[in-house]
C-alpha positions as CSV (number, residue, x, y, z in Angstrom):
1,M,24.5,-14.6,87.3
2,A,28.3,-14.6,87.8
3,D,30.3,-12.8,85.2
4,I,32.3,-15.2,83.1
5,P,35.7,-13.6,82.4
6,Y,36.1,-13.2,78.6
7,S,39.0,-15.4,77.4
8,K,40.2,-16.5,74.0
9,S,39.6,-20.1,75.0
10,L,35.8,-19.5,74.8
11,H,36.4,-19.3,71.0
12,D,38.1,-22.6,70.9
13,D,36.2,-25.6,69.6
14,I,34.5,-27.7,72.3
15,R,35.6,-31.3,71.9
16,F,34.2,-34.4,73.6
17,E,34.0,-38.1,73.1
18,T,31.0,-40.4,73.8
19,E,29.5,-43.8,73.0
20,L,26.2,-43.8,71.2
21,C,24.4,-47.0,70.0
22,G,27.5,-49.0,70.9
23,Q,29.8,-46.8,68.7
24,R,32.5,-44.4,69.7
25,F,32.2,-40.8,68.4
26,T,34.2,-37.6,68.8
27,F,32.3,-34.3,68.4
28,L,33.4,-30.8,67.9
29,S,30.9,-28.0,68.8
30,T,30.9,-24.4,69.8
31,W,29.0,-22.0,72.1
32,G,25.7,-21.0,70.5
33,I,24.8,-24.4,69.1
34,F,22.3,-26.5,71.1
35,S,23.9,-28.6,74.0
36,P,27.5,-27.9,72.9
37,R,29.3,-29.9,75.7
38,E,27.4,-33.1,75.8
39,I,24.6,-35.1,74.2
40,D,21.3,-33.7,75.6
41,D,18.8,-35.9,77.3
42,G,16.2,-35.8,74.5
43,T,18.8,-36.9,71.9
44,D,20.1,-39.6,74.2
45,L,16.6,-41.0,74.7
46,L,15.8,-40.9,71.0
47,L,19.0,-42.8,70.1
48,K,18.1,-45.6,72.5
49,Y,14.9,-46.4,70.4
50,L,16.2,-45.7,66.9
51,K,16.3,-48.9,64.7
52,I,18.4,-48.5,61.6
53,N,19.1,-51.0,58.8
54,P,22.5,-51.1,57.0
55,T,21.0,-49.9,53.7
56,D,18.7,-47.1,55.1
57,D,18.7,-43.7,53.6
58,C,18.3,-41.4,56.6
59,F,17.4,-37.8,57.2
60,D,18.2,-35.9,60.4
61,L,15.9,-32.8,60.8
62,G,17.4,-30.1,63.0
63,C,20.8,-31.8,63.2
64,G,22.7,-29.4,65.4
65,Y,26.4,-30.6,65.3
66,G,25.2,-34.0,64.1
67,P,24.8,-36.6,66.8
68,V,21.6,-38.2,65.5
69,G,22.6,-38.1,61.8
70,L,26.1,-39.4,62.4
71,V,24.8,-42.3,64.4
72,M,22.4,-43.1,61.6
73,A,25.2,-42.8,59.0
74,K,27.4,-45.2,61.1
75,L,24.6,-47.8,61.4
76,A,23.6,-47.5,57.7
77,P,27.0,-47.6,55.9
78,Q,25.4,-48.7,52.6
79,G,22.8,-45.8,52.8
80,Q,23.2,-42.0,52.6
81,T,22.4,-39.7,55.5
82,L,21.3,-36.1,54.9
83,M,21.4,-33.7,57.9
84,V,19.7,-30.3,57.9
85,D,19.6,-27.4,60.2
86,K,18.6,-23.7,59.7
87,D,21.7,-22.6,61.7
88,F,24.7,-22.3,59.5
89,M,27.1,-22.9,62.4
90,A,25.3,-26.2,63.2
91,V,25.7,-27.3,59.5
92,E,29.4,-26.4,59.5
93,Y,30.0,-28.4,62.7
94,A,27.9,-31.4,61.5
95,N,30.0,-31.6,58.3
96,R,33.2,-31.3,60.3
97,N,32.0,-34.1,62.6
98,A,31.2,-36.3,59.6
99,Q,34.8,-35.9,58.4
100,L,36.2,-36.3,61.9
101,N,34.3,-39.6,62.4
102,K,35.1,-40.8,58.9
103,L,31.5,-41.0,57.7
104,P,31.6,-40.1,53.9
105,N,28.0,-41.2,53.6
106,A,26.8,-38.2,55.8
107,R,26.5,-34.6,54.8
108,A,24.7,-31.6,56.2
109,I,23.1,-28.7,54.4
110,L,21.3,-25.5,55.4
111,S,17.5,-25.8,55.2
112,N,14.5,-24.6,57.1
113,G,12.8,-28.0,57.5
114,F,12.5,-29.5,54.1
115,Q,12.4,-26.2,52.3
116,H,15.8,-26.7,50.5
117,I,15.5,-30.4,49.9
118,D,15.1,-31.8,46.4
119,K,11.3,-32.5,46.1
120,D,12.0,-36.0,44.7
121,A,14.3,-37.0,47.6
122,R,13.0,-40.0,49.6
123,F,14.2,-41.5,52.8
124,D,13.8,-44.8,54.8
125,V,14.1,-43.0,58.2
126,I,13.5,-39.5,59.4
127,A,14.6,-38.7,62.9
128,S,14.4,-35.5,64.9
129,N,14.8,-34.0,68.3
130,I,12.1,-31.4,67.6
131,P,12.6,-28.1,69.5
132,A,9.6,-27.3,71.8
133,K,9.4,-23.7,70.4
134,V,8.9,-24.7,66.8
135,G,5.3,-23.6,66.8
136,K,2.2,-25.4,65.6
137,E,2.2,-24.1,62.1
138,M,5.8,-25.2,61.5
139,M,5.1,-28.5,63.2
140,S,2.2,-29.2,60.8
141,I,4.4,-28.3,57.8
142,L,7.2,-30.6,59.1
143,L,4.9,-33.6,59.7
144,H,3.3,-33.4,56.2
145,D,6.7,-32.9,54.6
146,M,8.1,-35.9,56.5
147,K,5.3,-38.0,55.0
148,K,6.0,-36.7,51.5
149,H,9.7,-37.4,51.8
150,L,9.4,-40.9,53.2
151,K,9.6,-44.0,51.0
152,P,6.7,-46.5,51.4
153,G,7.3,-48.3,54.7
154,G,9.5,-45.4,55.9
155,R,9.8,-44.7,59.6
156,V,9.7,-41.5,61.7
157,Y,11.3,-41.2,65.1
158,L,10.7,-38.0,67.0
159,V,11.6,-36.9,70.5
160,T,9.8,-34.0,72.1
161,I,9.2,-32.7,75.6
162,N,6.5,-34.5,77.5
163,G,4.2,-31.4,77.2
164,L,3.9,-32.1,73.5
165,R,3.2,-35.8,73.7
166,E,-0.6,-35.6,73.2
167,Y,-0.2,-33.1,70.4
168,M,2.3,-35.4,68.7
169,K,0.1,-38.5,69.1
170,R,-2.9,-36.6,67.7
171,N,-1.0,-35.1,64.7
172,L,1.0,-38.2,63.8
173,K,-2.2,-40.2,63.8
174,E,-3.8,-37.6,61.6
175,T,-0.9,-37.3,59.2
176,F,0.3,-41.0,59.1
177,G,-2.8,-42.9,60.2
178,N,-0.7,-44.5,63.0
179,F,1.4,-43.7,66.1
180,D,3.4,-45.5,68.6
181,K,4.8,-44.2,71.9
182,L,8.2,-45.9,72.1
183,K,9.2,-44.4,75.4
184,Q,8.1,-41.8,77.9
185,G,10.9,-40.6,80.1
186,Q,10.9,-38.1,82.9
187,A,11.1,-35.1,80.5
188,Y,10.9,-36.5,77.0
189,T,8.7,-38.8,74.8
190,V,9.9,-40.8,71.8
191,S,7.1,-41.0,69.2
192,Y,7.1,-43.3,66.1
193,A,5.0,-43.5,62.9
194,E,5.2,-45.3,59.6
195,K,4.2,-44.4,56.1
196,H,1.9,-47.1,54.9
197,S,0.9,-45.6,51.6
């Protein structure tokens, strides 16, 4: 691996602009946060299949610097969007990006999954680009917590690497009683489930 000469500019914020779901966004990020220079392929695929109503209350699990959550906030101006991440730098940048993109209905907080979320909080939509390395125990906790925190009729959109697609199908069916594969791309699958009761 070639040595990268250390320079002060590596400390500067990374800034890029992109169009997501027909809307323009500017993002700030930094080294050490997932996919700091561009929207990663999994997030990009997830956003193509996300359906958001103007009044939806949304939850972005593992928000990074905020692309999924901020798209939801933009598409649901009459709802509130809560973003969480267990990385404090990701939370800081997600909040900065909410301000930068003038989205007062979006905020990010530090939480390991739903651990620090008000137990009475309920959402219309939960979306996540789930890291492959989360582990089966944590995945089980997350799926059951998603169901608990969804309003009746609430929707879950998840993108995972293709290697997890059968696992997600089995576990979403078990947890929610339903499952739909919205898209299987070259490397990622977008899974969907609804809370019926």
